[in-house]
C-alpha atoms as one frame of an Amber mdcrd trajectory, in Angstrom:
protein
  39.740 -26.416 173.891  36.487 -27.403 171.409  35.732 -30.902 171.486  34.685
 -32.809 167.792  32.979 -36.095 168.090  35.364 -38.308 166.071  33.492 -40.935
 166.536  30.622 -39.417 164.705  33.812 -38.345 162.027  35.012 -42.204 161.681
  31.224 -43.457 161.171  30.872 -40.731 158.236  34.401 -41.776 156.731  33.456
 -45.451 157.052  29.963 -45.062 155.650  31.151 -42.479 152.487  34.527 -43.681
 152.370  37.293 -41.029 152.166  36.134 -39.177 149.367  32.778 -39.168 150.385
  32.722 -38.300 153.655  35.511 -35.351 152.544  33.467 -33.562 150.413  30.085
 -33.759 152.786  32.565 -32.260 155.468  33.640 -29.622 153.104  30.233 -28.554
 151.849  29.551 -28.768 155.990  32.549 -26.542 157.201  31.597 -23.831 153.852
  27.771 -24.143 155.098  28.663 -23.892 158.451  31.133 -20.813 158.005  28.567
 -18.939 155.669  25.775 -19.468 158.400  27.811 -18.502 161.494  27.967 -14.808
 159.457  24.612 -14.877 158.261  23.527 -14.937 161.938  25.565 -12.429 163.092
  24.625  -9.832 160.194  20.660 -11.076 160.928  21.446 -10.421 165.219  23.133
  -6.664 163.878  19.989  -6.096 162.045  17.411  -7.048 164.234  16.401  -9.567
 161.628  15.759 -12.225 164.786  13.305 -14.693 162.940  16.033 -15.242 160.605
  18.579 -15.361 163.076  16.556 -17.919 165.119  16.206 -19.946 161.323  19.646
 -19.468 160.807  20.887 -21.298 164.329  18.434 -23.889 163.874  20.109 -25.111
 160.768  23.358 -24.610 162.045  22.284 -27.339 164.852  21.721 -29.797 162.149
  24.612 -29.411 160.290  27.238 -29.328 163.013  26.005 -32.606 164.661  26.101
 -34.451 160.821  29.485 -34.070 161.358  30.344 -33.945 164.652  30.268 -30.622
 165.995  28.177 -31.181 169.494  29.650 -28.107 171.495  28.760 -25.776 168.739
  25.131 -27.793 167.650  24.370 -26.986 172.063  25.484 -23.044 171.505  23.373
 -22.448 168.290  20.511 -24.297 170.430  21.402 -21.675 173.240  21.052 -18.575
 170.812  17.362 -20.407 169.470  16.743 -20.032 173.305  17.330 -16.912 173.831
  15.581 -15.562 171.379  12.502 -17.531 172.633  13.019 -16.545 175.509  13.457
 -12.730 174.368  16.459 -12.515 176.508  18.599 -10.133 174.663  21.284  -9.780
 177.438  22.078 -13.145 177.231  21.460 -13.652 173.590  24.012 -11.002 173.057
  26.761 -13.335 175.086  25.572 -16.301 173.499  25.725 -15.059 169.848  29.286
 -14.423 170.904  29.884 -17.350 172.379  28.577 -18.891 169.550  30.905 -16.994
 166.927  33.843 -17.864 169.075  33.265 -21.374 168.942  32.068 -21.720 165.706
  35.219 -20.171 164.506  37.773 -22.841 166.631  35.625 -25.813 165.548  36.220
 -24.405 161.776  39.652 -24.830 162.587  40.118 -27.458 164.503  38.390 -29.586
 162.124  40.506 -27.916 158.825  43.380 -29.083 161.227  42.327 -32.720 160.974
  41.352 -32.817 157.429  44.787 -32.146 156.989  46.072 -34.886 159.154  43.776
 -37.003 157.509  40.917 -38.524 159.982
């Protein structure tokens, strides 16, 4: 089960109103999906510098909309790159992609029910 910080989402809705928060969440979801895909492409192309940069941006976006678990795993990916632990990187990237996909589905479901 993926965990979302519903308090963070509620705070976003209180600050920005329904329309503003939905706009921010939708843009963040689109960006997360694009960056997850790009991170995987970077890994396959062995572009580790770009992969690390992309994973770092995933952290900020995920935290903005309450996806703490996704942010944590993206941080683990950057650590694996920094530590040059290629076996752990492969496993952690797979985990990032699984959690990323699950997180995106979960937050879409929440939006369908109007937070």
